[in-house]
C-alpha positions as CSV (number, residue, x, y, z in Angstrom):
1,M,1.9,0.4,12.4
2,N,-0.2,-1.7,13.9
3,Q,0.6,-5.3,12.8
4,P,-2.6,-7.7,11.5
5,H,-3.1,-10.5,14.4
6,A,-1.0,-13.7,13.7
7,T,-4.1,-16.0,13.5
8,S,-6.5,-13.7,11.5
9,P,-6.7,-13.4,7.8
10,W,-6.0,-10.1,6.4
11,T,-6.4,-8.5,3.3
12,R,-3.9,-6.5,1.2
13,L,-5.0,-4.1,-0.7
14,E,-2.3,-2.5,-3.4
15,Q,-2.7,0.7,-5.0
16,V,-0.3,2.0,-7.9
17,Y,0.5,5.7,-9.0
18,L,2.5,6.7,-12.1
19,I,3.8,10.0,-10.7
20,E,6.3,12.7,-11.7
21,R,9.6,12.1,-10.2
22,D,9.5,14.4,-7.0
23,A,10.4,13.1,-3.3
24,G,7.6,15.9,-2.0
25,L,5.1,14.1,-4.3
26,L,5.9,10.7,-2.9
27,C,5.7,12.3,0.9
28,R,2.5,13.8,0.2
29,I,0.8,10.6,-0.9
30,L,2.1,8.7,1.8
31,G,1.0,11.1,4.3
32,L,-2.5,10.7,2.7
33,Y,-2.3,7.2,4.5
34,A,-0.8,9.0,7.6
35,A,-3.6,11.1,7.9
36,R,-6.4,8.5,7.7
37,G,-4.4,6.0,10.1
38,I,-4.0,3.3,7.5
39,D,-1.4,0.7,7.7
40,V,0.8,0.8,5.1
41,L,2.6,-2.8,4.5
42,A,5.0,-1.9,1.9
43,A,5.7,0.9,-0.4
44,D,7.9,0.5,-3.1
45,Y,9.0,3.0,-6.0
46,A,10.9,2.6,-9.1
47,Y,11.9,4.9,-12.1
48,A,9.7,4.2,-15.3
49,A,11.3,6.7,-17.3
50,Q,13.4,9.9,-16.6
51,D,11.2,12.0,-15.1
52,V,8.7,9.8,-14.0
53,M,8.7,6.9,-11.5
54,T,5.9,4.1,-9.9
55,L,4.7,4.0,-6.7
56,K,3.1,0.7,-5.3
57,V,1.8,0.9,-1.8
58,S,0.4,-2.2,-0.2
59,A,-2.3,-1.4,2.9
60,A,-3.5,-4.0,5.4
61,G,-7.4,-3.7,5.2
62,D,-10.6,-5.7,5.7
63,G,-13.9,-5.4,4.6
64,A,-16.1,-3.2,2.5
65,D,-15.5,0.0,4.7
66,A,-11.2,-0.4,4.5
67,A,-11.7,-1.0,0.7
68,E,-13.7,2.1,0.3
69,T,-11.2,4.3,2.3
70,L,-8.6,3.5,-0.1
71,R,-10.6,4.0,-3.1
72,V,-11.3,7.5,-1.9
73,L,-7.9,8.1,-1.2
74,V,-6.7,6.8,-4.4
75,E,-9.3,9.4,-6.1
76,K,-7.6,12.5,-3.7
77,A,-4.0,11.3,-4.5
78,A,-5.0,11.2,-8.2
79,S,-6.1,14.9,-8.2
80,L,-2.4,15.9,-6.8
81,V,-0.4,17.9,-9.2
82,G,2.3,15.7,-10.7
83,V,0.2,12.4,-10.2
84,I,-0.2,10.9,-13.9
85,A,-2.4,7.9,-13.0
86,A,-3.3,6.2,-9.8
87,A,-5.2,2.8,-9.6
88,M,-6.5,0.2,-7.2
89,Q,-5.2,-3.5,-7.8
90,P,-7.6,-6.4,-7.0
91,P,-7.0,-7.5,-3.0
92,A,-4.9,-10.3,-2.6
93,R,-5.8,-12.7,0.8
94,H,-3.2,-13.4,2.8
95,R,-2.8,-15.5,6.0
96,P,0.4,-14.6,8.0
97,I,2.4,-17.4,9.2
98,P,3.2,-17.3,13.0
99,L,7.0,-16.7,13.7
100,S,6.7,-20.1,15.5
101,A,6.2,-21.9,12.4
102,A,8.7,-20.4,10.3
103,C,11.4,-21.2,12.6
104,E,10.2,-24.7,12.7
105,S,10.4,-25.4,9.2
106,A,14.0,-23.3,8.4
107,P,16.7,-25.2,7.4
108,A,19.2,-25.8,10.0
């Protein structure tokens, strides 16, 4: 995975999936990101019910092109057997903190 440049702002684009409890399905969804070269910042899953789980994926992106690519990806993932629902979350702006600044503010 490529990390965003430490001084440039980037957008964290989040997608949420409600899927059947199936590790293979989870891997197929994450494989869609890899196939398109999308940098996944985080992927969290939790059990929502006995046979249902939620998957929340955070991807780095900036601009309309990244948002459109992820919108198409969510539509593709929603068509997979076992996906109950898929949605995009509103983008959140983040400015990474340089490691040197984080170390300076840490308590001794």
